[in-house]
C-alpha positions, 0 to 999 in steps of 0.5 A: 500500500503506497503512503499518502503524503498529502498530509505531509505537504499540507504541514510543510506548506503551512511553514511557508505560509506562516513566513509569507503572512509575517512578511505581508503584515510587515512583521519580523518572520519567525518560527517557534519550536520546542527547545531541544535540550536535556533540561527540557525533557519531561516524562510523559506519563500517558506515553511512558516516554521522555518528551520535550517539555513546554520550553520553546525557542524561536528561529527569527529574522531579527538577527542575520544568523536567524534570517539565514536559518529561515532562508535555509528552512524555505529551501529545505521545505521546497526541496522536500516537497519536490521530492515527494511530488517526484516520488524520489528520496535523498540521503541527508548527505545528498541534501547537504551537497544539494544546498551548495546550489542554494546560494546564500542558503547553503549550509556550512556543515552537514550537522547544520543541515541535519539539525534543521531537518530535525527542526522540521520534524519538531515543527510539523510533528512528522518524521524524517521518513515522511520527508523522504530523507534517509540516513547514509549508514546501513541498517542493523542486522536481525537473525531469529524466527521471524518472517518479514514481508518486504516490498522489493524494488520492483514493487512486488511482495517478498517473504523473508524468514530471518533464519532460513532465508538469510546468511550469517549476517542476517536480515538488514533492516531498511531505512523505512520500516513503516507498514507500507514497506515491511510487515511482520507475518509471523514471529515465534520467539520469547523475546528480542535481544538487542546487542550493542557490538558486532562481535557479540552478535556474531558470537551468539549467531555462531553458537545458534543462540537464536534457535536454542533460546528462542531469541530474535537477535538484533545488532544495534551497531552501537548507538542504534539508528532510528530505523532499528529502534522503530523496527524493534518497537513495531515487532515488540508491540505487534507480537507482544515480545519483550525487549532485552538490551545487552551492551558493554559496561560503560556510560556510553552503552547505558545511553544506548539502552536509554535511547532504546527504552526512553528515547534520545534527546535529539529525537524526543519529539518522536519518542512515542514512535521509537522508544520501547518503555518496557525494554529491560537492561540485561547487562553487562552491569557493574555488579557483573564486574564483581560477580563474574570477576571480569577483565576491566579497564580504568574509567577515564575522566570522560567516563566519570563525568558521563556517569555523574551526569547520568545520575541526574539524567531523568532516564536513569532515576530508577534505583537499579541505575542509581545503585549500579552507577554509584557502584561503578564510580566506586570501582573506577572500572568498566568492562566490555561484553566480550570480556566474558570470553575470559572463560571461553568462547561459549561461556556467554551462551552456555552460562552468562546469558542463561543465568541473567535470563533466569534472574529476569524471569525469561527462563525457568531454572 
């Protein structure tokens, strides 16, 4: 089923109309949007995710920089509308280079153009995918007993079983995972395990953990792409599957979990589409460093600062996180998933994960 973009066009046209009306009435043009900072993140009890609060900021032509930003916004709105009408899409990188032809409106760096695309999402309450904009990077990998029906390049439907129809690298998640692109035709598993590192994902695949423990394995590739988070959320909701997050034991990995469970600061405006509030942290934890006598590295100054920051981060206010972060600061150590190889290549699948899953009630003793 083809996506209807008419509502998206109405919303982006409204941005241009707002600026035009300001000029017609001899007012200084401006656009208002939520302040995208940690201080403006509030817990939405209805949605059970972290979203932007009531603080707002203005993009105004009162300053030269503000006027340039509004000019870039108009060019981007026009570019998005042209893509939708032509049934084309663009990577964020391509849009940055296309802006070279926008004269005074060209961007000085790609982060600047990426940030403006996010501003458009905040203003319109649409997602980047609605604008036909896609990331540059490849999607994450999936292996498990789940059947996906995907619309191919020639517009036909193809069913893919993510064990029988894929190689060791698994099924690659596309940038667009909405129902008009993929549907889940069946999933026979007990949970989804989101795994930070490629090495650990490959270890679990080689040891056939997906079949022996009825797991759907997803390689997050570090900080997960939006399509990966959306894929897991849809699969979790549509097939009633819990999500477990398995990462390294460091503050940056905890933020990976937080982005999966509660949403990231830069995408808090669409947390209800991406976040999985029921997601649980599996490990590796600071307690595991002690309980399993894991090899460690010393915390850096940056690690310590990040951990202290997380103590006041609204996404880490549960007693579990408070206790684990304080323990890690007292230990002064961090560890990796693959430190479990100290006890052999099969230890993670034969001992560590079964023990942790049993503690979490995902396996019977």
